[in-house]
N, C-alpha and C positions, 0 to 999 in steps of 0.2 A: 297468680291472679286471685284477687279476693272473691270468695264465693258470694259475699253480700251483694256485690254488683250484679251478678246474674240473678240473684234472688229478687232484686228490685226490678230487673228487666222482665222477669216472669210475672211479677206483680202487675207491671204495666200492661202486659198481655192479658192477664185475667180481667183487669179493669176494662180493657178494650173489648173483650168478649161480652162483657155484661153491659156495655154502653148502648146508647141509642143515638139518633141523629143530633140531638141537642147536647150530648155529653161526650162524644167520641174524640173530640179534638184534644182535650186535656191529656188523657192517657197516651194518645198518639205522640204528642209533643214531648211527653215525659220519656217515652221510648226512644225518641230521637236524641234527646239530651243524654240519656244514659249510654247510648251507643257511641256517643262522641266523648266519652270519658277519657281523660288523658292516658289512663292505663291501657286503653285500647288503640291508641293512636298508631303505634307501629304496626299492629296487626291490620288495622284498617288501610293503612298506606300500602302495605304489601298486597292485600286483597284487591284493591281498586286501581293499582298502578296500570296505566295505559287503557283503562276502560272508559267508554263513552256511553252513558245511559241514554242520552237523546238519540244517538245513532241507532242504538239497540231498539228503542221503542219505535223509531221511524220505520224499522224493517219489519215490524209485526203487523198482522192484519187484525183489526178489531173484530170481535165476535168469534174469534178462533183461539185455539190454545196457543199460549206463548211458545215460541221456538227457542228454548234456552240453549246456550252453548254446551257442547258435549263435555268440555273441561269443567269439572266440578268446582274448582277454585274460581274460575272466571264467572260461572253461574252464581256462586255465592257472593262474589264481589259486586256483580250487577244488582243482585237482590238487596245488598246493603245500601247501595246508592239509591235504589228505589225506595227503601224504607225511609232513608234520610230525606228524600224528596217529599214523601208523604208528610213527614213531620214538619217540613218547611212550608208546605202548601197542603194543609189538611183537606181542602175541597177536592184535591186531585185524587184522593183515595177512592171515594164512591164512584167517580167518573171512570177511573181505571178498573174498579171492580165490575161495573156494568159492561165494560168492554171485553173482559177476559174471564171473570169468575162467577158472575151472577147474571142470570138471564131473565130475572123477574123485574118488577118495577119499583120495588121498595129500596130506598136508600140504605136503611138499616141492614137489609139483607145483603147488600153489596159489601158493606163494612164488615159484617160478620163472616161472610164467605172468604174475603181476602185474609182476614185474621186467621181463620181456621186452615185454609188451604195454602197460604203463602207465609204469613208471619210466624206462626207457631213452628212449622218445619224449619224455617230460616233460623230462628233463635236456637233451636236444638243443634243444628249443624254448625252454626256460628260459634256456639260455646265449645263444641268439640274441637273446632279449628283453633280457637284462641288458646285453649288449654294445652293442646298438643304443641302449638308453636311456642308457647311460653315455656313449656317443659323442655323443648328441644333447645331453645335459645339460652336459657339460664343453666342448663344441665342440672346439676343438683346443688347449686349455690344457695346459701342462706340469705334471704332478702334482708338488706340492712346490715349485714355482717361487716365488721371492720377488722376482721382477723386475717392476717397474712401469714401463711405457712412458709417457713424457710427450710428448703432442702439443702443440706450441707454435707461436706466431707470432713476432712481432718484439719482444715485451716481455721483455727479458733479465732484468730485476729479478724479474718474476713467475716466470719459469722457474727462476732460481737459488733463489729463496725456496722454491718448491715442491720442487725437487730435494733441497735440504738437509734439509727437513722429512721427506721420505720416508726419506732415509738415516738420520736421527736415530731413526726407528722401528725400524731394523734391516733395512729393505728395500733393494733395489738399484734406484736410479733409472736408467732407460735413456733416454738422449737420443741421437737418431740422429746428430747432427753430431759427437758425441764418440766414435762407434764407428769403427774403422779401415775404410778403403775396400776394401782387398784386391782391387783391380782390378775391383770390381763397379760396375754402373750404380746409380743412385740407387734405382730400384725394386727391384733385386735385393738391395741392401743392406737396404732397408726390410723386405722379406719375410723375409730370413734372420734379422734381429734380432727382428722381431715374433713369430716362431714360438716364441720361448723365453719370452715374458712371460705372466703370469697375470692382469694387470690393466692398465688404461690410464686415465690421467687426461688429460683434454682441456682445455687452457687456451683459453678463448674470450676473447681480448683485442681491443680496438678498433684493429686495425691497418689496416683498409681502410674505405672508404665506398662505398655503392652504392644504387641505387634501381631500381624496375621501370621498364620503358620507358614505360609509360603515366603514371607518376607523376613528381613533381619533387622530392619530399623525399628528401634523402640520409640513409641510415641507417648507423650504425656496424656494421661487420662483421668477422668473423674472416677470416684469410687463407684462400684457396681450398684450400691444401694441408691446413689444419687441418680443414676440413669433409670433405675426401676421407678423411683418416685417421680421423676420427670415424666415418664410415660403415663403413670397413674393420673397425675394431675392434668396432663394434656387431654386425656380421655374424659376425666370427670368434669373439669371446669371449662374445657374448650381452650384452644391455643391462645385466644385473646385475653385469658386470665392467668397466663403463665409467662413469666419473664425469665430469660436466661442471663445470668451475669457470669461472664467468662474471665478468669484470671490467667494471664499468660497464654501460652500457645497450647491450650488444651484441645485435644482431638474432639471434634463434634461427631456424634454417632451418625452413620450414613443415612439413617431414616430421617434425620433432621437437616440434611443438606438443603440450603436455601432458606431455612428458618432464621429470622433475624435475632441477633443477640447483642448484648451490651458489654463492652469491655470494661472490666473493673480497673480503671486507670488510676494512677497515683495522684492525678490532679483533681480527682473527685467529679469529673464530668459525668460519670455514671448516675450521679444523684438526680440531676435534672431530667435525664432520660428516663429513669425509673419512675419519677413523679409523673411524667407524661403518660406512661403506660398505666399507672394506677388511676389517673384521671380518665383515661380512655375506657377503662373497665368500670367507670362510674362509682368508684369508692368515694365515700364522703369524708373529706379531710381538708385541712387548710394548707395549701401548697406553700404559702408564705412562711410557714414554720420551718421549712428546710434551711432557711438562712439563720435560724437561731442557734446559738451555741449551748 
């Protein structure tokens, strides 16, 4: 979330604090416009889902303290709806202020009391909510990154075919062994490269075999490093930004039972399915390029 947006929101609050009855409408409308920035749309939708501002206000008694819900998220969502109502209908703010925040007769006093007691604490808590939600949702992905990390085993043909397809889409395929070492250990190199990617494709190819100690049947398995890196990216990026491509009858780790994967089929049907996953993760590329040779 761009810090400049919250700087503008704070500036609108400062202007509202210094305003009078003749000038308060402009910074109030600016505040409402900023709070409806497209970057805040998802957070606002989550906060206000299922809330009814009119029903809340109808349940309150004028000249008494507002009875806010005990749930902090619900209270924050109702306050957001209230601020947007102020911006839509500026004359409602001083009326509301006289009902709940200011017991004098001056209209300017009502405006300033609502700003100080309601709007300033709201913006502080709202910013904390948005930043925390944004961090949780994007995990540690790089905004605007077009880098796709390929986790692979020993199947060089599958690796190269996947890498060239990703590049054909206009995305950057990141393969660890192709990156310069720069004096780093393997894990240091891995972490430094991984922090720049927005998506990971994991190739589960039958490179190893193994069985439980109690059993005798040998199962086809991916390399241990592949399973390690799969878990790393699932934790770092979130499962929605990790795609499993399985070649053959490779054993799926028990912790991943139920997780959807794409079969690396000979008819190349996996390509359109992978494109759909990349689109769902909101990577910016031209899907029509998948048909180019």
